[in-house]
Each structure stands twice: as structure tokens, then as C-alpha cells.
C-alpha positions, 0 to 999 in steps of 0.5 A: 517505515525507515529503510535501516530497522529492520521489520518483524512477522510478528510487527505486521500482526500487532498492526493488523490486531491493532487495525482489527481492535479499531474496526470491532470499535467503529461495528460496535460505535452507535452514535451518530457521527459516520466520522467516528474513527475515521482517522485510525482506521485509516492509520492501521490501514497504512500501517499494516500495508506499510508492514506488509509492503516492508516485508515483501520488499526484505523477502519474508512474506511472497510477492505474488508474481505481478509484485515482483515484476512491478518491483523488477520494473521499478528498480529498471526505471525508479523516476518513470513517471504515469503513461511511461513506456519501457521495454522488458525481456521483449515485453512493453509496461506502462507505468500507471499511477491511480488514487489509493486513498484521499481525505474525507471530502474525495477530493484530494488525493492524499495516497497514490497505486503505482502500478505497470501494465503491460502493453 
């Protein structure tokens, strides 16, 4: 999402409806191609996740406690790499990355999950 455009809750609802439409098409598909609609489903899921992250960053959706902590730690250490440790409010946190999405073959990571873990 471009940072200069503000997204709305209506955008998220529209994206969720599109995701549901694609999921329904997949459920109703009776063909023999297990990869049918994979790219459409992935694109729709990515859009919903992106809009949700943006709305939480804008403050339009509430963040969980862990999400708020991760946002604060990301602000303090924006270039932290895997297993980097920082200290915040007397606690130590380690940056972790894990595969969020892979290619169809499963060999290539196309998107990474980023989180912080207290140590």
C-alpha cells in the first residue's frame, strides 16, 4: 500500500468480500487442477493482510498487546536482523523471521513473518 493514501475500513470489507468470492469459487470447483485459483487466493489474502496492517498502523483497528510491542520495537530498531537482541523497558527481545508464504513448490520464500520474542 502506498503510504500517502489513507485506506478505510470499507476498503478492508471490500477486500474481505473479494477473498470470500475467490474462496467460494475454489470450494465450488470440481475440476482436476489442484492449483486452480492459487494465485487469485494468494493475491486476495495478501491484500486483506496488507490492508489490516495498514489500518492498525493508522489506528483505525486496535492492535493486540504483542502487535503494539512489536511496533514499538520496530520503531526502536528498524533495521534489526534475525536473532538481533535489543533491550526495552528492562526486558530483552530477540528479532525473529519465519517464512509466511512460499512458492507453489515450497522451495522459495515469497514473504516473511517478522516478530519479536522476549528472552
